[in-house]
N, C-alpha and C positions, 0 to 999 in steps of 0.2 A: 902168902895169901892163897886161899883155896880157889878163888874165881879167876877167870882168864883176864879180867880187867879190874882196875881200881879207879876211883874218882877222886879228884882234888877239887875242892870248892873254896873260893876265896871272894870276899867282898872287895870292890875296887871303886874308886871315884871315877866318874865318867871321863875326866880329862886325862887319867892315867890308863884307861882301859885298853886303848890300842897298843900302847907300848908293852903292857903286861901280857896281852894276848900274843903278840909276836914272840916275846920271851918264852912263854909256855910252849908255843910250837917248837921253838929251838931246843927245848928240853925233851922233846920226843912225844908230845901228846898226839893221839890218833884222832881226836875229835874234840871240839870245844863248842860249848853253847854259851852265848852271852845273854843274860836275862836282865832286862832293865824295866824299871817302873817308871810311870809318868812323873813321879816325884824326883827322878834323877838318880835313884839308888841303883847300882849295877852289881851283878854277881857273875863270876865266871865259873863254869863247871867244865873241868878238863878231864878227859879220860885217857888212861895210860895202860899199856899192856902189862900183864902180870910180872914180866921180867924186869920192868923198870923199877929202880930203887926209890920207893916212896919216901923214905926218910931223907935221902939226899936231895930229892927234887923239892920236897916241902921246905927244906933248909934254904935251898937256893932261891926259892920264891920269897921266903921270909927276908933274906938278905937284900933282894931286889926291892921289896917293898920298903925296907929301911933306907935304902939309898934314895928312893923316890921321896921319902918323907924328909930326908935331909936337904932335898932340893925344893921343898915347899909344898909338895903334894900331900893332900890329906890322906891319912891312913885309916882305913875303916875296919881293920881286923886282920887276922893271920889266916894261913891256909889250914884246911881240915881235910883229912884223908879218910876214905871209907871204901869197903869192898863193894863190888858190883857183880851180881850174879849174871851168868850168861843170858838168862831170860831178861833181866833188867837192861842189859846192854842193848839187846835187840829192840826192846820197847823204847829205849831212850831216843832212837832215831825213827820212831813211827809217829806220824801225825794223824790223830783221830779227829774227824769232824764229820758231822752229818752221817751219811750212810757208808762213807769210805774210810779205808785205812791205807795210807801211803807209806811205803818203806823208803826212808831217806837216810843217807849217810853223808853229812855235809862236808867232811874233809875240811879244807880251809875256807869254805863258803858258809855263810850263816843262813838259817831259815829252816827250822824243823817244825814250825807250827806252834811253838810254845810261846812265842812273843805275842802280846795282845794285838799288835798291828797285823800280824800274819793271820791270827785267828779270826779277826774281823773281816779280812779280805776273803778268807776261805768261806765264811758263813754267807757273805753277800754274793760271792761268786756262784755258790750253789743256787741261790735265788734267781740270779741273772740268767744263768744257763737254762734253768727250767722254764723261765718266762720267755726268753728270746730265741733260744736254741741256735746260737750263732754257728756259722759254718767254719769260721776261722777266728783265731785269737793271736794277739801279740803280747808277750810278757816282757816288759822293759825293766832291766835290772833284776834278772831272774834269780841270782844268788844260787841257792841249792836246787832251784828248779821247781820248788814246791807248788807255786801257783800254776805254772804251765802244766805240770803233771796232774794237778787237781782238775784243771779245765778239761784235759783230755780224758781223764777217767770219768768225768761227769757227762761226756758225750760230744765235746767239741772235736770235730774230725781232724783239724789241722792247726797246730800251735807253733808259732815262731818264738823261741826264748832267746833273748839277747842279754849280754852283760859285757861291760868293758874290762872286767877282771878275768884274765885267763884261768886262774884257779877256780873261779865260779863257773866258767863255761865247762871246764873239765869235770867239776863236781856234778853240775846239772846233767851233763851227758851220761855220766855213770848212773845217776839216779833214774834217768829216763830208761836206760837199759834195764836197771834193776826192777822197774815197774812194768816192763814188757811193752813199752810205748815207742820203740824205735820205728820210724816211718810216719808217726803221727806227731811227734814233738821234735823239732829241729832246734838245736842249740848253736848259736853263732856268737862270736866276739864282735861287738859293735858298740858305738857310742849312740845312746838313744837320740841325742840331739841331731846326729848326722845320719840316722838310719833312712835308707832308701828302700821303702817297702810299699806295697799296695795297701791302701787303707783297709782296715779290718772292722768287722762289726763288733768286736770286743777287744779292748786294750786293757791290760792289767799293769799297774805301776804301784808297787809297795816301796815308796821312797820317802823322803822328808818333805815337809811343807815347802821349804825354799826351792827344792827341786821341782816340785809340781808347778809352782809359779813360773820358774824359769823355763820349764818345758811346755808351757801352754801353747805356743805356736806349733810345737812338735805334735802335741796331742791333736790339734786341729787338723793336722796333715795326715796323721796315722789313724784316727778314728773315723770310720765311714759316716756319712750323713745318716742320722737316725740310729747310729751305733751307740755303744755303751762304753764308758770309761769307769773302771773301778780304781780308786786312788786311796791307798793306805799310807800309814806312817805319819799322820798328822796328830799332834796333841789336840785335845779338845778345844783349847783356846785359839788354835790356828785354823780351825775348820772353816770359819766364815771368811777369813782372809784368802784362803785357797779358792773358795767358791767365788769370791769377787774377782779374783784374777782370771779364773777360767770362764766367767760369764762373758767377758769381753771377746772370747773366741768361740762363742756360740754354745757353751755348755750349760745345761740346765740341771740343777741338783734334783735328783729323784729320791734318794734315800741316804741315811747316815746310820752308822752303828758304832757305839762307843763301848769299849771294853778297857777297864783299868786305866782310864785317862787318855786312851788312844782312840781316834776316830777314823773310820773308813767311810769313804764317800762314794756314792754311785751317781754318775751324770749321764744324761743323754746329749749326744751331739746334734744340735739343731742349728746349723750355720744360718747366719742372718739372711743370706740370700735365698734360703729355702723356706723362710717363714712367710706366712700370709697374714 
């Protein structure tokens, strides 16, 4: 192949996605993007260096999918291989939104701005920062660091990005350096539910609906009174349930943005004791 990298694309059922992703990493992928629709259809895009044997890797993945099928997992197709030009490789890890371009290489952590839930968070984050101009932010479950980096690039002076996955922390730290934000974005390994941090005027959480409900007490502790919570990762049908769960902890829904079946929610923290 003439390019420095090539791409392997394969459709996969959601219940087999994690296992296939780990298998593809073991085959030598240097980056993976998992794209999922609200309808539950998933696709993996894996990038390999030019020297990797595309025929052998595609055959290994085809055999792996066949083994999964024999165990009862639905097979949705086979792997496809294509060239990736150097410029395309660079663009694959750039997240374009609003007026900013962020340079991201996710490594083993996900979050390049291509998933609808991340796109919704980015769009609403820009609106929130312009309106409230928060002095600090906390990004819970930072992944590749995309939301923390976006917040800093939009003007938030200090951002704490945490994740319980060491691979995610390493990826986020590298991306912070890549975007010239060392000193403004701090990446740490921590569990969101146990995080001991000063309440911030802005908290970001691109998680799943069940996690938002479980973390409601944590949000009440970490979002300063009058502060804003941006919660992504909810299916459209789950948004009202998340709002109901957070309402009991003093969160009032301000705005919602739906993209491709995924809803991002913005809340103001108005603790009961502060209401008149």
